[in-house]
C-alpha positions in Angstrom: 149.9 118.0 102.3 146.2 117.4 101.1 142.9 117.9 103.3 139.6 116.7 103.0 136.4 119.1 102.5 134.7 117.5 105.5 138.0 119.4 107.5 138.1 122.5 105.5 134.4 123.4 106.5 134.6 122.2 110.3 137.2 124.6 110.3 135.2 127.3 109.2 132.6 126.2 111.5 134.1 125.9 114.6 135.2 129.6 113.2 131.8 130.5 113.1 130.4 129.5 116.4 133.2 130.5 119.0 132.9 134.4 117.0 129.1 133.8 118.2 129.8 132.5 121.8 132.7 135.5 122.6 130.4 138.6 120.4 127.1 137.0 122.0 126.0 137.1 118.5 124.9 140.4 118.8 125.3 141.8 115.5 128.0 144.4 115.9 130.2 143.0 113.3 127.6 144.4 110.6 127.5 148.4 112.0 130.9 148.4 110.1 130.3 145.8 107.4 129.8 148.2 104.9 132.4 147.9 101.9 135.2 150.5 101.2 134.4 153.4 98.1 136.8 150.7 96.4 138.1 147.8 97.5 141.6 148.2 98.4 140.5 151.0 100.3 140.0 149.8 103.4 143.8 148.2 103.5 145.4 149.3 107.1 149.3 148.7 107.2 151.5 146.4 105.4 151.8 142.4 105.8 155.8 140.7 106.3 156.3 138.9 103.5 157.4 135.9 104.4 156.9 132.3 101.8 154.9 132.3 98.7 152.7 129.9 97.2 151.6 128.2 93.4 154.9 127.3 92.5 156.3 123.8 92.0 157.6 123.0 95.9 154.9 124.8 97.4 151.8 123.7 99.3 149.1 124.4 96.7 150.1 124.1 92.6 148.2 127.2 91.5 148.2 128.9 87.5 149.5 131.7 89.7 151.9 132.0 92.5 151.4 134.8 95.6 153.4 136.1 98.7 152.3 135.2 101.8 152.2 136.9 104.6 154.1 135.9 108.0 153.2 132.8 109.5 149.4 132.3 107.1 150.1 128.5 106.7 148.8 127.1 103.0 146.9 123.4 102.4 146.0 121.8 99.3 142.6 121.0 99.0 141.1 117.4 97.9 138.3 116.4 96.4 137.7 118.8 93.4 139.1 117.3 90.9 140.7 113.3 90.2 144.5 112.7 90.4 146.8 114.3 88.2 147.5 110.8 87.0 143.8 110.4 85.9 143.4 107.8 87.6 141.3 108.4 90.3 137.4 109.6 90.4 136.2 112.7 90.6 133.6 112.4 94.1 131.0 114.5 92.0 128.8 115.8 95.7 132.5 116.9 97.4 133.0 118.9 93.7 129.5 120.4 93.9 130.3 121.6 97.3 133.6 123.1 96.4 132.4 125.1 93.4 131.0 128.6 94.1 129.6 130.2 90.4 132.5 129.3 87.6 135.1 128.2 89.9 135.9 125.4 92.8 138.3 125.6 95.5 141.7 124.2 95.4 143.5 126.0 98.2 143.2 127.0 101.5 145.4 129.7 103.4 144.7 129.6 107.0 145.3 133.0 109.4 144.6 131.1 112.7 148.7 130.5 112.7 149.0 134.5 112.5 146.2 135.2 115.5 143.5 135.7 113.1 139.8 133.7 112.3 139.8 133.6 108.3 140.7 132.5 105.3 142.5 132.8 101.8 140.1 130.7 99.6 141.7 130.2 95.8 139.1 129.0 93.6 140.4 128.4 90.1 138.4 127.5 87.1 139.2 125.3 83.9 141.2 125.8 81.3 138.1 125.8 78.6 137.3 129.1 80.3 141.0 131.1 79.7 139.1 133.7 77.5 136.5 134.7 79.7 137.2 137.9 81.6 137.8 138.4 84.8 134.7 140.5 86.1 132.6 138.0 84.6 133.7 135.7 86.4 134.2 137.1 89.4 131.3 138.8 89.4 129.7 135.2 88.8 131.7 133.6 91.6 129.6 136.5 93.9 126.6 136.3 92.4 127.2 132.5 93.1 126.9 133.2 97.4 124.0 133.7 99.4 123.6 136.5 101.4 125.9 138.5 99.1 125.2 141.5 98.6 126.7 145.5 98.1 129.4 144.6 96.1 131.4 147.4 94.7 134.1 146.6 91.6 137.4 147.6 90.5 140.4 147.2 88.2 143.7 146.1 88.9 147.0 144.7 87.5 149.9 143.0 88.7 153.3 140.4 87.5 152.2 141.4 83.8 147.9 140.2 84.8 145.1 142.2 84.5 142.4 141.8 87.2 139.0 142.5 88.7 138.8 143.1 92.5 136.0 143.3 94.6 134.2 144.3 98.1 131.0 143.2 99.6 128.4 142.3 102.5 127.5 139.0 103.0 124.6 137.9 105.5 125.5 134.6 107.5 122.4 132.5 108.4 123.7 131.0 111.3 124.7 134.0 113.1 122.1 136.3 111.6 125.2 138.9 111.2 126.6 141.1 108.2 130.7 140.9 107.6 132.6 142.4 105.0 134.1 140.2 102.2 136.9 140.7 99.6 138.0 139.0 96.6 139.9 139.4 93.6 140.4 137.7 90.5 142.4 137.1 87.1 142.4 135.0 84.0 145.6 133.1 82.6 146.3 131.0 79.8 145.3 127.8 82.7 141.7 129.3 83.1 140.4 131.9 85.5 141.7 132.3 89.7 140.0 133.9 92.4 141.7 134.3 96.2 139.0 134.8 98.8 138.9 136.8 101.8 136.6 136.2 104.1 136.8 136.0 107.7 134.4 135.3 111.0 132.9 138.9 111.2 133.8 142.7 109.4 137.1 143.0 112.3 138.5 140.1 111.5 138.6 140.9 107.9 139.5 143.6 108.3 143.0 142.5 110.5 143.5 140.4 107.8 143.8 142.7 104.7 146.7 143.5 104.9 147.9 139.3 103.7 144.9 139.9 100.7 146.8 142.9 99.2 150.3 141.1 99.2 148.7 137.8 97.6 147.1 141.1 95.1 150.5 142.4 94.8 152.7 140.1 94.0 150.2 138.2 92.0 152.2 136.5 89.0 151.8 134.0 86.5 154.0 130.5 87.3 
């Protein structure tokens, strides 16, 4: 089911406010937010695979597919492009809000049904950017995020794809807190893809890392 950008960002804002109320906006997450020595080093445990996203018949049609962790729910994000037939105009204001660096948000995978506050968000770029380097795409993505710093990059391979990954810190102006975030990127014949994991705070992020690692491990073109 397609959902509007307003719904997506309202859910994120509500989650942030909830964390602020529960934690008293103490900034406690900042203390443990430093990136690990390698982007994947802090993933604890393994997530159980329960379904997939990206291919035909899934919630989001993407240039890549990957497995979903149990109870995580995927929804396509409406507003980034015109309809498939090209008959509807693109809402440029919405498209601008959904864009981060060279890619735009097209799919959200919600962790709330699994008991966490956060999302895996999938961003895609134009097919004309297929010759771009995954590391360069990822660097541009991180640079475009306000408050991002101390990025540590690495590489990975999965499903015949070579990609780049990153762990970094992001400071929220709303909560005046710093938390860890992660992302990985690949470049496909249909353009670049970035998969990003945020979270309400660093503790939530750590709890959700197994789902992020599952997505990266099972990544493949569709």
